[in-house]
A tleap script that builds the chain and sets N, CA, C and O, in Angstrom:
source leaprc.protein.ff14SB
mol = sequence {
  NMET THR ASP LEU ALA ASP PHE LEU ARG ALA
  ARG ILE ALA GLU ARG ARG ALA ILE ALA GLU
  ALA ALA SER PRO TRP PRO TRP LYS ILE ASN
  PRO ASP ASP PRO GLU GLU VAL LEU ALA GLY
  ASP ASP ILE LEU VAL ALA ASP VAL PHE ALA
  LEU SER SER ASN GLN THR ARG ASN THR ALA
  THR PHE ILE ALA THR ASN ASP PRO ALA ASP
  VAL ILE ALA ASP LEU ASP ALA LYS LEU ALA
  LEU LEU VAL LEU HIE ARG ARG VAL GLU VAL
  ARG ALA ASP GLU PHE ALA GLU ILE ASP ALA
  CYS ALA ALA CYS GLU VAL THR GLY LEU GLN
  ASP GLN TYR PRO CYS THR THR LEU ARG ILE
  LEU ALA ARG PRO PHE ALA GLY HIE THR ASP
  TYR GLN GLU ASP TRP ALA CALA
}
set mol.1.N position { -7.247 -3.136 2.721 }
set mol.1.CA position { -6.295 -3.888 3.530 }
set mol.1.C position { -6.883 -4.009 4.939 }
set mol.1.O position { -7.138 -2.994 5.588 }
set mol.2.N position { -7.096 -5.219 5.409 }
set mol.2.CA position { -7.737 -5.379 6.704 }
set mol.2.C position { -6.856 -6.099 7.720 }
set mol.2.O position { -7.189 -6.102 8.905 }
set mol.3.N position { -5.773 -6.693 7.316 }
set mol.3.CA position { -4.923 -7.437 8.241 }
set mol.3.C position { -3.770 -6.561 8.711 }
set mol.3.O position { -3.060 -5.969 7.898 }
set mol.4.N position { -3.588 -6.482 10.019 }
set mol.4.CA position { -2.527 -5.642 10.576 }
set mol.4.C position { -1.151 -6.100 10.121 }
set mol.4.O position { -0.296 -5.264 9.831 }
set mol.5.N position { -0.917 -7.395 10.052 }
set mol.5.CA position { 0.388 -7.891 9.617 }
set mol.5.C position { 0.679 -7.466 8.174 }
set mol.5.O position { 1.804 -7.077 7.858 }
set mol.6.N position { -0.326 -7.537 7.301 }
set mol.6.CA position { -0.140 -7.085 5.917 }
set mol.6.C position { 0.155 -5.584 5.878 }
set mol.6.O position { 1.019 -5.137 5.123 }
set mol.7.N position { -0.557 -4.818 6.685 }
set mol.7.CA position { -0.326 -3.382 6.773 }
set mol.7.C position { 1.120 -3.112 7.188 }
set mol.7.O position { 1.796 -2.277 6.586 }
set mol.8.N position { 1.594 -3.822 8.222 }
set mol.8.CA position { 2.966 -3.617 8.693 }
set mol.8.C position { 3.985 -4.030 7.641 }
set mol.8.O position { 4.974 -3.327 7.432 }
set mol.9.N position { 3.761 -5.151 6.981 }
set mol.9.CA position { 4.696 -5.576 5.921 }
set mol.9.C position { 4.791 -4.516 4.819 }
set mol.9.O position { 5.877 -4.250 4.302 }
set mol.10.N position { 3.662 -3.916 4.464 }
set mol.10.CA position { 3.662 -2.876 3.428 }
set mol.10.C position { 4.437 -1.637 3.876 }
set mol.10.O position { 5.205 -1.076 3.095 }
set mol.11.N position { 4.245 -1.207 5.117 }
set mol.11.CA position { 4.970 -0.037 5.617 }
set mol.11.C position { 6.466 -0.330 5.696 }
set mol.11.O position { 7.286 0.518 5.342 }
set mol.12.N position { 6.819 -1.521 6.157 }
set mol.12.CA position { 8.230 -1.902 6.250 }
set mol.12.C position { 8.851 -1.948 4.861 }
set mol.12.O position { 9.977 -1.488 4.674 }
set mol.13.N position { 8.143 -2.491 3.898 }
set mol.13.CA position { 8.658 -2.550 2.521 }
set mol.13.C position { 8.874 -1.147 1.961 }
set mol.13.O position { 9.868 -0.902 1.277 }
set mol.14.N position { 7.954 -0.221 2.243 }
set mol.14.CA position { 8.111 1.164 1.785 }
set mol.14.C position { 9.380 1.784 2.367 }
set mol.14.O position { 10.165 2.402 1.648 }
set mol.15.N position { 9.570 1.614 3.662 }
set mol.15.CA position { 10.745 2.208 4.310 }
set mol.15.C position { 12.038 1.551 3.857 }
set mol.15.O position { 13.061 2.221 3.716 }
set mol.16.N position { 11.998 0.241 3.627 }
set mol.16.CA position { 13.190 -0.455 3.151 }
set mol.16.C position { 13.584 0.066 1.761 }
set mol.16.O position { 14.766 0.284 1.496 }
set mol.17.N position { 12.614 0.264 0.888 }
set mol.17.CA position { 12.901 0.775 -0.453 }
set mol.17.C position { 13.545 2.159 -0.381 }
set mol.17.O position { 14.470 2.455 -1.138 }
set mol.18.N position { 13.064 2.996 0.517 }
set mol.18.CA position { 13.643 4.330 0.688 }
set mol.18.C position { 15.085 4.208 1.177 }
set mol.18.O position { 15.973 4.887 0.659 }
set mol.19.N position { 15.326 3.351 2.168 }
set mol.19.CA position { 16.680 3.179 2.717 }
set mol.19.C position { 17.631 2.620 1.663 }
set mol.19.O position { 18.774 3.065 1.556 }
set mol.20.N position { 17.166 1.655 0.892 }
set mol.20.CA position { 18.032 1.044 -0.117 }
set mol.20.C position { 18.386 2.017 -1.234 }
set mol.20.O position { 19.437 1.882 -1.861 }
set mol.21.N position { 17.516 3.001 -1.492 }
set mol.21.CA position { 17.764 3.975 -2.554 }
set mol.21.C position { 18.651 5.140 -2.095 }
set mol.21.O position { 19.081 5.950 -2.916 }
set mol.22.N position { 18.923 5.224 -0.800 }
set mol.22.CA position { 19.700 6.336 -0.251 }
set mol.22.C position { 21.184 6.202 -0.600 }
set mol.22.O position { 21.624 5.190 -1.146 }
set mol.23.N position { 21.930 7.236 -0.274 }
set mol.23.CA position { 23.375 7.247 -0.517 }
set mol.23.C position { 24.043 6.052 0.143 }
set mol.23.O position { 23.543 5.541 1.145 }
set mol.24.N position { 25.173 5.598 -0.408 }
set mol.24.CA position { 25.851 4.427 0.158 }
set mol.24.C position { 26.194 4.615 1.638 }
set mol.24.O position { 26.517 5.718 2.076 }
set mol.25.N position { 26.120 3.565 2.365 }
set mol.25.CA position { 26.431 3.594 3.789 }
set mol.25.C position { 27.684 2.805 4.063 }
set mol.25.O position { 28.113 2.068 3.174 }
set mol.26.N position { 28.296 2.895 5.199 }
set mol.26.CA position { 27.854 3.604 6.396 }
set mol.26.C position { 28.057 5.113 6.266 }
set mol.26.O position { 28.964 5.588 5.582 }
set mol.27.N position { 27.183 5.843 6.947 }
set mol.27.CA position { 27.317 7.287 7.003 }
set mol.27.C position { 28.172 7.649 8.207 }
set mol.27.O position { 28.233 6.908 9.188 }
set mol.28.N position { 28.830 8.795 8.119 }
set mol.28.CA position { 29.716 9.227 9.213 }
set mol.28.C position { 29.788 10.743 9.244 }
set mol.28.O position { 29.471 11.419 8.265 }
set mol.29.N position { 30.211 11.263 10.389 }
set mol.29.CA position { 30.475 12.690 10.521 }
set mol.29.C position { 31.783 12.979 9.784 }
set mol.29.O position { 32.750 12.227 9.906 }
set mol.30.N position { 31.805 14.059 9.027 }
set mol.30.CA position { 33.022 14.468 8.340 }
set mol.30.C position { 34.058 14.865 9.395 }
set mol.30.O position { 33.816 15.795 10.164 }
set mol.31.N position { 35.216 14.175 9.450 }
set mol.31.CA position { 36.216 14.526 10.469 }
set mol.31.C position { 36.763 15.944 10.307 }
set mol.31.O position { 37.283 16.515 11.265 }
set mol.32.N position { 36.652 16.520 9.105 }
set mol.32.CA position { 37.140 17.878 8.864 }
set mol.32.C position { 36.072 18.951 9.093 }
set mol.32.O position { 36.389 20.138 9.174 }
set mol.33.N position { 34.808 18.533 9.197 }
set mol.33.CA position { 33.715 19.483 9.405 }
set mol.33.C position { 32.570 18.764 10.111 }
set mol.33.O position { 31.794 18.060 9.465 }
set mol.34.N position { 32.452 18.929 11.424 }
set mol.34.CA position { 31.441 18.195 12.190 }
set mol.34.C position { 30.000 18.605 11.878 }
set mol.34.O position { 29.067 18.062 12.469 }
set mol.35.N position { 29.806 19.547 10.968 }
set mol.35.CA position { 28.461 19.930 10.548 }
set mol.35.C position { 28.038 19.190 9.289 }
set mol.35.O position { 26.957 19.444 8.757 }
set mol.36.N position { 28.879 18.273 8.803 }
set mol.36.CA position { 28.577 17.519 7.591 }
set mol.36.C position { 28.503 16.024 7.892 }
set mol.36.O position { 29.278 15.485 8.683 }
set mol.37.N position { 27.545 15.378 7.234 }
set mol.37.CA position { 27.437 13.923 7.276 }
set mol.37.C position { 27.799 13.416 5.884 }
set mol.37.O position { 27.263 13.882 4.878 }
set mol.38.N position { 28.712 12.461 5.846 }
set mol.38.CA position { 29.186 11.905 4.582 }
set mol.38.C position { 28.666 10.484 4.394 }
set mol.38.O position { 28.489 9.738 5.357 }
set mol.39.N position { 28.426 10.128 3.138 }
set mol.39.CA position { 28.044 8.756 2.802 }
set mol.39.C position { 29.292 7.886 2.779 }
set mol.39.O position { 30.408 8.381 2.931 }
set mol.40.N position { 29.094 6.595 2.590 }
set mol.40.CA position { 30.204 5.656 2.541 }
set mol.40.C position { 31.212 5.970 1.455 }
set mol.40.O position { 32.379 5.593 1.566 }
set mol.41.N position { 30.778 6.656 0.402 }
set mol.41.CA position { 31.683 7.043 -0.683 }
set mol.41.C position { 32.230 8.458 -0.482 }
set mol.41.O position { 32.774 9.048 -1.416 }
set mol.42.N position { 32.088 9.007 0.734 }
set mol.42.CA position { 32.557 10.336 1.127 }
set mol.42.C position { 31.855 11.483 0.404 }
set mol.42.O position { 32.369 12.601 0.374 }
set mol.43.N position { 30.705 11.221 -0.169 }
set mol.43.CA position { 29.880 12.276 -0.763 }
set mol.43.C position { 29.000 12.861 0.342 }
set mol.43.O position { 28.520 12.124 1.203 }
set mol.44.N position { 28.789 14.161 0.325 }
set mol.44.CA position { 27.991 14.849 1.331 }
set mol.44.C position { 26.552 14.344 1.315 }
set mol.44.O position { 25.890 14.376 0.278 }
set mol.45.N position { 26.067 13.877 2.468 }
set mol.45.CA position { 24.680 13.448 2.634 }
set mol.45.C position { 23.857 14.590 3.220 }
set mol.45.O position { 22.737 14.847 2.780 }
set mol.46.N position { 24.422 15.273 4.217 }
set mol.46.CA position { 23.687 16.346 4.877 }
set mol.46.C position { 24.658 17.388 5.396 }
set mol.46.O position { 25.717 17.068 5.935 }
set mol.47.N position { 24.273 18.635 5.222 }
set mol.47.CA position { 24.991 19.758 5.804 }
set mol.47.C position { 24.063 20.281 6.896 }
set mol.47.O position { 22.992 20.810 6.598 }
set mol.48.N position { 24.462 20.138 8.144 }
set mol.48.CA position { 23.574 20.356 9.274 }
set mol.48.C position { 23.708 21.771 9.822 }
set mol.48.O position { 24.810 22.280 10.024 }
set mol.49.N position { 22.563 22.385 10.054 }
set mol.49.CA position { 22.516 23.697 10.697 }
set mol.49.C position { 21.526 23.617 11.843 }
set mol.49.O position { 20.458 23.020 11.701 }
set mol.50.N position { 21.864 24.207 12.966 }
set mol.50.CA position { 20.961 24.252 14.118 }
set mol.50.C position { 21.248 25.525 14.908 }
set mol.50.O position { 22.128 26.306 14.546 }
set mol.51.N position { 20.506 25.723 15.977 }
set mol.51.CA position { 20.629 26.950 16.753 }
set mol.51.C position { 21.937 27.057 17.512 }
set mol.51.O position { 22.434 28.161 17.738 }
set mol.52.N position { 22.497 25.933 17.906 }
set mol.52.CA position { 23.764 25.972 18.645 }
set mol.52.C position { 24.709 24.924 18.065 }
set mol.52.O position { 24.280 24.004 17.370 }
set mol.53.N position { 25.990 25.074 18.358 }
set mol.53.CA position { 26.949 24.096 17.856 }
set mol.53.C position { 26.692 22.729 18.478 }
set mol.53.O position { 26.921 21.709 17.829 }
set mol.54.N position { 26.219 22.688 19.729 }
set mol.54.CA position { 25.899 21.414 20.365 }
set mol.54.C position { 24.726 20.737 19.642 }
set mol.54.O position { 24.766 19.532 19.392 }
set mol.55.N position { 23.681 21.512 19.307 }
set mol.55.CA position { 22.551 20.969 18.557 }
set mol.55.C position { 23.002 20.491 17.176 }
set mol.55.O position { 22.551 19.454 16.691 }
set mol.56.N position { 23.876 21.239 16.564 }
set mol.56.CA position { 24.374 20.861 15.244 }
set mol.56.C position { 25.095 19.526 15.317 }
set mol.56.O position { 24.836 18.636 14.506 }
set mol.57.N position { 26.000 19.376 16.284 }
set mol.57.CA position { 26.718 18.100 16.442 }
set mol.57.C position { 25.748 16.957 16.725 }
set mol.57.O position { 25.873 15.874 16.153 }
set mol.58.N position { 24.785 17.202 17.605 }
set mol.58.CA position { 23.821 16.159 17.947 }
set mol.58.C position { 22.958 15.768 16.756 }
set mol.58.O position { 22.648 14.592 16.566 }
set mol.59.N position { 22.573 16.749 15.957 }
set mol.59.CA position { 21.768 16.471 14.766 }
set mol.59.C position { 22.578 15.686 13.742 }
set mol.59.O position { 22.078 14.725 13.157 }
set mol.60.N position { 23.816 16.087 13.525 }
set mol.60.CA position { 24.681 15.355 12.591 }
set mol.60.C position { 24.904 13.924 13.070 }
set mol.60.O position { 24.880 12.988 12.271 }
set mol.61.N position { 25.119 13.756 14.365 }
set mol.61.CA position { 25.305 12.414 14.920 }
set mol.61.C position { 24.044 11.583 14.738 }
set mol.61.O position { 24.122 10.401 14.403 }
set mol.62.N position { 22.884 12.189 14.956 }
set mol.62.CA position { 21.622 11.480 14.765 }
set mol.62.C position { 21.480 11.002 13.319 }
set mol.62.O position { 21.124 9.849 13.077 }
set mol.63.N position { 21.755 11.878 12.370 }
set mol.63.CA position { 21.639 11.508 10.957 }
set mol.63.C position { 22.606 10.378 10.635 }
set mol.63.O position { 22.218 9.393 10.008 }
set mol.64.N position { 23.847 10.510 11.052 }
set mol.64.CA position { 24.847 9.478 10.749 }
set mol.64.C position { 24.496 8.151 11.406 }
set mol.64.O position { 24.748 7.090 10.834 }
set mol.65.N position { 23.921 8.200 12.594 }
set mol.65.CA position { 23.576 6.980 13.323 }
set mol.65.C position { 22.364 6.281 12.721 }
set mol.65.O position { 22.168 5.086 12.941 }
set mol.66.N position { 21.561 7.001 11.976 }
set mol.66.CA position { 20.373 6.419 11.347 }
set mol.66.C position { 20.585 6.249 9.845 }
set mol.66.O position { 19.715 6.569 9.034 }
set mol.67.N position { 21.747 5.746 9.506 }
set mol.67.CA position { 22.030 5.534 8.086 }
set mol.67.C position { 21.198 4.360 7.567 }
set mol.67.O position { 20.599 3.632 8.358 }
set mol.68.N position { 21.153 4.170 6.244 }
set mol.68.CA position { 20.306 3.120 5.677 }
set mol.68.C position { 20.573 1.727 6.249 }
set mol.68.O position { 19.631 0.952 6.415 }
set mol.69.N position { 21.797 1.395 6.550 }
set mol.69.CA position { 22.093 0.067 7.091 }
set mol.69.C position { 21.409 -0.132 8.440 }
set mol.69.O position { 20.867 -1.205 8.707 }
set mol.70.N position { 21.429 0.884 9.286 }
set mol.70.CA position { 20.773 0.786 10.589 }
set mol.70.C position { 19.252 0.710 10.440 }
set mol.70.O position { 18.589 -0.040 11.156 }
set mol.71.N position { 18.713 1.481 9.519 }
set mol.71.CA position { 17.269 1.452 9.274 }
set mol.71.C position { 16.863 0.068 8.773 }
set mol.71.O position { 15.864 -0.485 9.234 }
set mol.72.N position { 17.619 -0.492 7.843 }
set mol.72.CA position { 17.306 -1.824 7.312 }
set mol.72.C position { 17.398 -2.884 8.411 }
set mol.72.O position { 16.559 -3.783 8.468 }
set mol.73.N position { 18.392 -2.793 9.273 }
set mol.73.CA position { 18.505 -3.746 10.387 }
set mol.73.C position { 17.288 -3.650 11.306 }
set mol.73.O position { 16.769 -4.670 11.760 }
set mol.74.N position { 16.838 -2.439 11.579 }
set mol.74.CA position { 15.650 -2.243 12.409 }
set mol.74.C position { 14.420 -2.848 11.732 }
set mol.74.O position { 13.605 -3.499 12.386 }
set mol.75.N position { 14.288 -2.634 10.433 }
set mol.75.CA position { 13.149 -3.179 9.691 }
set mol.75.C position { 13.185 -4.705 9.676 }
set mol.75.O position { 12.146 -5.353 9.805 }
set mol.76.N position { 14.379 -5.282 9.518 }
set mol.76.CA position { 14.506 -6.743 9.549 }
set mol.76.C position { 14.078 -7.311 10.898 }
set mol.76.O position { 13.454 -8.370 10.955 }
set mol.77.N position { 14.410 -6.615 11.981 }
set mol.77.CA position { 13.991 -7.065 13.316 }
set mol.77.C position { 12.466 -7.030 13.435 }
set mol.77.O position { 11.866 -7.932 14.020 }
set mol.78.N position { 11.850 -6.003 12.888 }
set mol.78.CA position { 10.394 -5.915 12.938 }
set mol.78.C position { 9.744 -7.006 12.100 }
set mol.78.O position { 8.712 -7.556 12.485 }
set mol.79.N position { 10.345 -7.322 10.952 }
set mol.79.CA position { 9.818 -8.429 10.144 }
set mol.79.C position { 9.934 -9.757 10.887 }
set mol.79.O position { 9.046 -10.603 10.786 }
set mol.80.N position { 11.019 -9.944 11.630 }
set mol.80.CA position { 11.185 -11.167 12.420 }
set mol.80.C position { 10.091 -11.272 13.483 }
set mol.80.O position { 9.593 -12.365 13.753 }
set mol.81.N position { 9.718 -10.151 14.083 }
set mol.81.CA position { 8.613 -10.168 15.048 }
set mol.81.C position { 7.294 -10.522 14.372 }
set mol.81.O position { 6.462 -11.222 14.949 }
set mol.82.N position { 7.106 -10.036 13.144 }
set mol.82.CA position { 5.890 -10.388 12.404 }
set mol.82.C position { 5.808 -11.890 12.169 }
set mol.82.O position { 4.733 -12.480 12.274 }
set mol.83.N position { 6.932 -12.504 11.855 }
set mol.83.CA position { 6.958 -13.954 11.627 }
set mol.83.C position { 6.593 -14.690 12.914 }
set mol.83.O position { 5.793 -15.626 12.891 }
set mol.84.N position { 7.178 -14.271 14.032 }
set mol.84.CA position { 6.887 -14.916 15.315 }
set mol.84.C position { 5.428 -14.748 15.730 }
set mol.84.O position { 4.832 -15.653 16.313 }
set mol.85.N position { 4.866 -13.592 15.426 }
set mol.85.CA position { 3.514 -13.262 15.867 }
set mol.85.C position { 2.528 -13.385 14.704 }
set mol.85.O position { 1.767 -12.463 14.411 }
set mol.86.N position { 2.563 -14.524 14.063 }
set mol.86.CA position { 1.676 -14.757 12.918 }
set mol.86.C position { 0.307 -15.240 13.407 }
set mol.86.O position { 0.153 -15.699 14.539 }
set mol.87.N position { -0.655 -15.123 12.538 }
set mol.87.CA position { -2.027 -15.538 12.836 }
set mol.87.C position { -2.119 -17.067 12.742 }
set mol.87.O position { -1.614 -17.671 11.795 }
set mol.88.N position { -2.759 -17.672 13.718 }
set mol.88.CA position { -3.057 -19.111 13.690 }
set mol.88.C position { -4.495 -19.299 14.153 }
set mol.88.O position { -5.049 -18.463 14.868 }
set mol.89.N position { -5.080 -20.399 13.737 }
set mol.89.CA position { -6.409 -20.743 14.238 }
set mol.89.C position { -6.236 -21.735 15.378 }
set mol.89.O position { -5.515 -22.724 15.246 }
set mol.90.N position { -6.881 -21.476 16.465 }
set mol.90.CA position { -6.839 -22.390 17.606 }
set mol.90.C position { -8.276 -22.674 18.037 }
set mol.90.O position { -9.172 -21.849 17.862 }
set mol.91.N position { -8.468 -23.850 18.598 }
set mol.91.CA position { -9.792 -24.222 19.083 }
set mol.91.C position { -10.003 -23.587 20.445 }
set mol.91.O position { -9.304 -23.902 21.408 }
set mol.92.N position { -10.974 -22.691 20.512 }
set mol.92.CA position { -11.291 -22.018 21.770 }
set mol.92.C position { -12.087 -22.948 22.683 }
set mol.92.O position { -11.920 -22.937 23.903 }
set mol.93.N position { -12.936 -23.735 22.082 }
set mol.93.CA position { -13.676 -24.764 22.803 }
set mol.93.C position { -14.045 -25.825 21.772 }
set mol.93.O position { -13.547 -25.781 20.647 }
set mol.94.N position { -14.878 -26.744 22.116 }
set mol.94.CA position { -15.152 -27.819 21.154 }
set mol.94.C position { -15.988 -27.368 19.970 }
set mol.94.O position { -16.144 -28.115 19.004 }
set mol.95.N position { -16.536 -26.138 20.030 }
set mol.95.CA position { -17.400 -25.656 18.953 }
set mol.95.C position { -16.810 -24.532 18.116 }
set mol.95.O position { -17.271 -24.287 17.001 }
set mol.96.N position { -15.803 -23.849 18.632 }
set mol.96.CA position { -15.352 -22.638 17.951 }
set mol.96.C position { -13.833 -22.577 17.854 }
set mol.96.O position { -13.106 -23.014 18.746 }
set mol.97.N position { -13.392 -22.024 16.745 }
set mol.97.CA position { -11.980 -21.703 16.568 }
set mol.97.C position { -11.858 -20.187 16.550 }
set mol.97.O position { -12.767 -19.485 16.107 }
set mol.98.N position { -10.731 -19.692 17.035 }
set mol.98.CA position { -10.482 -18.252 17.008 }
set mol.98.C position { -9.147 -17.998 16.324 }
set mol.98.O position { -8.269 -18.860 16.292 }
set mol.99.N position { -9.017 -16.799 15.781 }
set mol.99.CA position { -7.723 -16.363 15.271 }
set mol.99.C position { -6.896 -15.913 16.456 }
set mol.99.O position { -7.355 -15.117 17.276 }
set mol.100.N position { -5.678 -16.422 16.548 }
set mol.100.CA position { -4.807 -16.077 17.671 }
set mol.100.C position { -3.406 -15.833 17.159 }
set mol.100.O position { -3.068 -16.211 16.037 }
set mol.101.N position { -2.599 -15.206 17.978 }
set mol.101.CA position { -1.188 -14.988 17.678 }
set mol.101.C position { -0.427 -16.256 18.041 }
set mol.101.O position { -0.590 -16.787 19.140 }
set mol.102.N position { 0.400 -16.741 17.128 }
set mol.102.CA position { 1.138 -17.985 17.369 }
set mol.102.C position { 2.018 -17.884 18.600 }
set mol.102.O position { 2.047 -18.816 19.404 }
set mol.103.N position { 2.730 -16.796 18.771 }
set mol.103.CA position { 3.633 -16.658 19.917 }
set mol.103.C position { 2.856 -16.406 21.197 }
set mol.103.O position { 3.138 -17.036 22.217 }
set mol.104.N position { 1.901 -15.517 21.172 }
set mol.104.CA position { 1.167 -15.159 22.383 }
set mol.104.C position { 0.224 -16.268 22.820 }
set mol.104.O position { 0.052 -16.489 24.019 }
set mol.105.N position { -0.392 -16.972 21.871 }
set mol.105.CA position { -1.313 -18.053 22.216 }
set mol.105.C position { -0.579 -19.156 22.953 }
set mol.105.O position { -1.097 -19.718 23.918 }
set mol.106.N position { 0.627 -19.464 22.500 }
set mol.106.CA position { 1.417 -20.527 23.127 }
set mol.106.C position { 1.720 -20.181 24.580 }
set mol.106.O position { 1.698 -21.055 25.446 }
set mol.107.N position { 2.000 -18.919 24.846 }
set mol.107.CA position { 2.338 -18.512 26.209 }
set mol.107.C position { 1.096 -18.238 27.045 }
set mol.107.O position { 1.191 -18.060 28.259 }
set mol.108.N position { -0.057 -18.202 26.408 }
set mol.108.CA position { -1.280 -17.932 27.138 }
set mol.108.C position { -1.490 -16.466 27.465 }
set mol.108.O position { -2.403 -16.127 28.219 }
set mol.109.N position { -0.656 -15.586 26.909 }
set mol.109.CA position { -0.778 -14.159 27.217 }
set mol.109.C position { -1.848 -13.467 26.380 }
set mol.109.O position { -2.346 -12.406 26.758 }
set mol.110.N position { -2.191 -14.047 25.282 }
set mol.110.CA position { -3.110 -13.389 24.353 }
set mol.110.C position { -3.979 -14.454 23.716 }
set mol.110.O position { -3.487 -15.519 23.345 }
set mol.111.N position { -5.258 -14.179 23.586 }
set mol.111.CA position { -6.117 -15.157 22.940 }
set mol.111.C position { -6.780 -14.603 21.684 }
set mol.111.O position { -7.772 -15.154 21.205 }
set mol.112.N position { -6.238 -13.523 21.158 }
set mol.112.CA position { -6.816 -12.974 19.944 }
set mol.112.C position { -5.732 -12.432 19.018 }
set mol.112.O position { -4.570 -12.303 19.404 }
set mol.113.N position { -6.131 -12.125 17.810 }
set mol.113.CA position { -5.219 -11.605 16.804 }
set mol.113.C position { -5.883 -10.381 16.185 }
set mol.113.O position { -7.091 -10.432 15.955 }
set mol.114.N position { -5.193 -9.301 15.902 }
set mol.114.CA position { -3.758 -9.118 16.099 }
set mol.114.C position { -3.411 -8.914 17.576 }
set mol.114.O position { -4.164 -8.316 18.344 }
set mol.115.N position { -2.269 -9.426 17.926 }
set mol.115.CA position { -1.830 -9.381 19.320 }
set mol.115.C position { -1.282 -7.997 19.680 }
set mol.115.O position { -1.110 -7.133 18.820 }
set mol.116.N position { -1.019 -7.819 20.949 }
set mol.116.CA position { -0.509 -6.542 21.445 }
set mol.116.C position { 0.829 -6.187 20.794 }
set mol.116.O position { 1.084 -5.015 20.518 }
set mol.117.N position { 1.684 -7.178 20.546 }
set mol.117.CA position { 2.982 -6.909 19.925 }
set mol.117.C position { 2.809 -6.231 18.565 }
set mol.117.O position { 3.464 -5.226 18.288 }
set mol.118.N position { 1.939 -6.770 17.720 }
set mol.118.CA position { 1.726 -6.172 16.401 }
set mol.118.C position { 1.057 -4.802 16.520 }
set mol.118.O position { 1.359 -3.896 15.743 }
set mol.119.N position { 0.162 -4.648 17.476 }
set mol.119.CA position { -0.485 -3.356 17.666 }
set mol.119.C position { 0.544 -2.284 18.069 }
set mol.119.O position { 0.469 -1.138 17.624 }
set mol.120.N position { 1.490 -2.674 18.908 }
set mol.120.CA position { 2.551 -1.740 19.306 }
set mol.120.C position { 3.443 -1.411 18.113 }
set mol.120.O position { 3.819 -0.254 17.927 }
set mol.121.N position { 3.786 -2.409 17.303 }
set mol.121.CA position { 4.601 -2.158 16.111 }
set mol.121.C position { 3.915 -1.190 15.146 }
set mol.121.O position { 4.585 -0.485 14.391 }
set mol.122.N position { 2.612 -1.156 15.169 }
set mol.122.CA position { 1.863 -0.290 14.250 }
set mol.122.C position { 1.749 1.148 14.737 }
set mol.122.O position { 1.352 2.017 13.961 }
set mol.123.N position { 2.077 1.426 15.977 }
set mol.123.CA position { 1.913 2.779 16.522 }
set mol.123.C position { 2.546 3.881 15.671 }
set mol.123.O position { 1.914 4.918 15.467 }
set mol.124.N position { 3.775 3.695 15.164 }
set mol.124.CA position { 4.367 4.793 14.371 }
set mol.124.C position { 3.594 5.107 13.093 }
set mol.124.O position { 3.796 6.163 12.494 }
set mol.125.N position { 2.716 4.207 12.671 }
set mol.125.CA position { 1.979 4.390 11.415 }
set mol.125.C position { 0.530 4.797 11.646 }
set mol.125.O position { -0.284 4.727 10.725 }
set mol.126.N position { 0.195 5.222 12.867 }
set mol.126.CA position { -1.192 5.550 13.200 }
set mol.126.C position { -1.758 6.657 12.300 }
set mol.126.O position { -2.973 6.728 12.113 }
set mol.127.N position { -0.924 7.498 11.755 }
set mol.127.CA position { -1.392 8.563 10.880 }
set mol.127.C position { -1.556 8.155 9.430 }
set mol.127.O position { -2.017 8.956 8.616 }
set mol.128.N position { -1.191 6.931 9.085 }
set mol.128.CA position { -1.293 6.447 7.703 }
set mol.128.C position { -2.767 6.251 7.331 }
set mol.128.O position { -3.580 5.854 8.165 }
set mol.129.N position { -3.092 6.531 6.082 }
set mol.129.CA position { -4.490 6.439 5.646 }
set mol.129.C position { -5.057 5.022 5.748 }
set mol.129.O position { -6.269 4.868 5.900 }
set mol.130.N position { -4.224 3.988 5.669 }
set mol.130.CA position { -4.705 2.616 5.764 }
set mol.130.C position { -4.765 2.088 7.201 }
set mol.130.O position { -5.236 0.974 7.433 }
set mol.131.N position { -4.297 2.871 8.149 }
set mol.131.CA position { -4.313 2.444 9.560 }
set mol.131.C position { -5.763 2.392 10.051 }
set mol.131.O position { -6.566 3.276 9.749 }
set mol.132.N position { -6.077 1.353 10.804 }
set mol.132.CA position { -7.431 1.195 11.342 }
set mol.132.C position { -7.403 1.453 12.854 }
set mol.132.O position { -6.562 0.915 13.573 }
set mol.133.N position { -8.312 2.263 13.307 }
set mol.133.CA position { -8.339 2.668 14.724 }
set mol.133.C position { -8.461 1.478 15.673 }
set mol.133.O position { -7.980 1.546 16.803 }
set mol.134.N position { -9.103 0.379 15.229 }
set mol.134.CA position { -9.239 -0.765 16.134 }
set mol.134.C position { -7.924 -1.517 16.313 }
set mol.134.O position { -7.872 -2.492 17.063 }
set mol.135.N position { -6.857 -1.079 15.635 }
set mol.135.CA position { -5.521 -1.668 15.859 }
set mol.135.C position { -4.791 -0.981 17.009 }
set mol.135.O position { -3.732 -1.453 17.424 }
set mol.136.N position { -5.309 0.087 17.519 }
set mol.136.CA position { -4.624 0.842 18.578 }
set mol.136.C position { -4.382 -0.061 19.785 }
set mol.136.O position { -5.240 -0.851 20.182 }
set mol.137.N position { -3.198 0.082 20.349 }
set mol.137.CA position { -2.853 -0.728 21.533 }
set mol.137.C position { -2.999 0.110 22.782 }
set mol.137.O position { -2.758 -0.379 23.886 }
savepdb mol mol.pdb
quit
């Protein structure tokens, strides 16, 4: 795999599949026990333990706030950025064409592909075996 956009689409698809397979959403804190996170069908998703009751509440809130619906919405936003920042060929001069980002090339901010936007989107996946060091932003 050599294209950053393809790499990102694959990572997004992996995460979407995980989110879609999770317990029904929306997730919420159990009103009867703030150490529990419940799925949309009121089945226990997580029983939270931490060093302090404040950490426990914060951890439970974090889990509930990152339910599958929120993760999928985040992934959809990233896919929309991929569409905007697609690869295009542009004439650099009368003899050469270059690969450029459709959005960045139009604004004149970037004259190459993959653009800075896609490189930033790839940062969370820098540890993945298919990640290429020359994608670093």
